[in-house]
C-alpha positions as CSV (number, residue, x, y, z in Angstrom):
1,M,-0.3,-0.4,-0.1
2,R,1.0,3.5,-0.8
3,S,1.9,5.6,2.2
4,E,-0.7,8.1,3.9
5,Q,0.7,11.1,2.3
6,K,0.8,10.0,-1.1
7,I,-3.0,8.7,-1.1
8,R,-3.6,12.6,-0.3
9,E,-2.0,13.7,-2.9
10,D,-3.5,11.4,-5.1
11,L,-6.9,12.2,-4.0
12,R,-6.1,15.5,-4.1
13,S,-5.3,15.3,-7.9
14,F,-8.4,13.2,-8.7
15,V,-10.6,16.1,-7.2
16,L,-8.7,19.3,-8.8
17,A,-9.0,17.4,-12.2
18,K,-12.6,16.5,-11.7
19,A,-13.0,20.4,-10.5
20,A,-12.0,21.9,-14.0
21,D,-14.5,24.7,-13.7
22,R,-13.0,26.2,-10.5
23,E,-9.8,26.7,-12.2
24,G,-6.4,27.5,-9.1
25,A,-8.6,26.4,-6.7
26,A,-7.0,25.1,-3.5
27,I,-8.1,22.4,-1.4
28,T,-7.3,21.5,1.6
29,D,-7.8,17.7,3.3
30,Q,-10.6,19.2,5.0
31,T,-12.3,20.8,2.5
32,P,-15.9,19.5,2.0
33,L,-15.7,18.4,-1.3
34,F,-19.6,17.9,-2.2
35,E,-20.7,19.9,-0.3
36,E,-18.5,22.8,-1.9
37,R,-19.1,20.7,-5.3
38,Y,-15.9,20.1,-6.1
39,L,-17.1,16.8,-6.6
40,R,-21.0,15.6,-7.8
41,S,-22.1,12.4,-7.9
42,V,-21.3,11.4,-10.9
43,H,-17.8,11.0,-9.8
44,L,-18.5,8.4,-7.0
45,P,-17.9,5.5,-9.3
46,E,-14.5,6.6,-10.7
47,L,-14.0,8.1,-7.4
48,L,-14.5,4.5,-5.5
49,L,-12.3,2.7,-8.3
50,L,-9.5,4.7,-7.1
51,L,-10.1,4.3,-3.8
52,E,-10.0,0.8,-4.2
53,R,-6.6,1.0,-5.8
54,L,-5.3,2.9,-3.2
55,S,-6.4,1.1,-0.3
56,G,-5.7,-2.3,-2.2
57,T,-9.0,-3.7,-0.7
58,P,-12.2,-3.9,-2.6
59,I,-14.8,-1.4,-1.1
60,D,-18.3,-2.8,-0.1
61,V,-20.9,-0.2,-1.3
62,E,-23.8,-1.7,0.7
63,D,-21.4,-0.3,3.8
64,L,-21.0,3.0,2.1
65,N,-21.8,6.4,4.3
66,P,-22.2,10.1,2.7
67,A,-20.5,10.8,5.4
68,D,-17.5,8.9,4.3
69,F,-16.6,10.8,1.1
70,R,-17.5,14.4,3.0
71,D,-13.2,15.1,2.6
72,I,-10.2,13.8,1.9
73,D,-9.6,13.2,5.9
74,S,-12.5,11.0,6.1
75,M,-12.0,9.2,3.0
76,V,-8.2,8.3,4.1
77,L,-9.4,7.5,7.6
78,R,-12.6,5.3,6.1
79,F,-11.0,3.4,3.6
80,C,-7.3,3.7,3.3
81,K,-6.3,4.0,6.5
82,A,-5.4,0.4,8.2
83,G,-3.0,-0.5,5.8
84,A,-1.3,3.3,5.1
85,T,2.3,2.8,6.1
86,P,3.3,6.3,7.4
């Protein structure tokens, strides 16, 4: 598994690529991504695939909660924290 820092960088890059209409925008790991419309529901399937790739484990979609995707911190904690290297 990738380091936590690399996972955060990859997630941030994904979000900024999807938020092309917000050119020059800067996000933090606590920026509410869907609430502030950096991401939209149409991005969720691709985001899930990215999270599976980053975490190295499949994600059970039956066990998802909207809060799991609030911000980068939430996604790392929920999907990637257990196996991440420092």
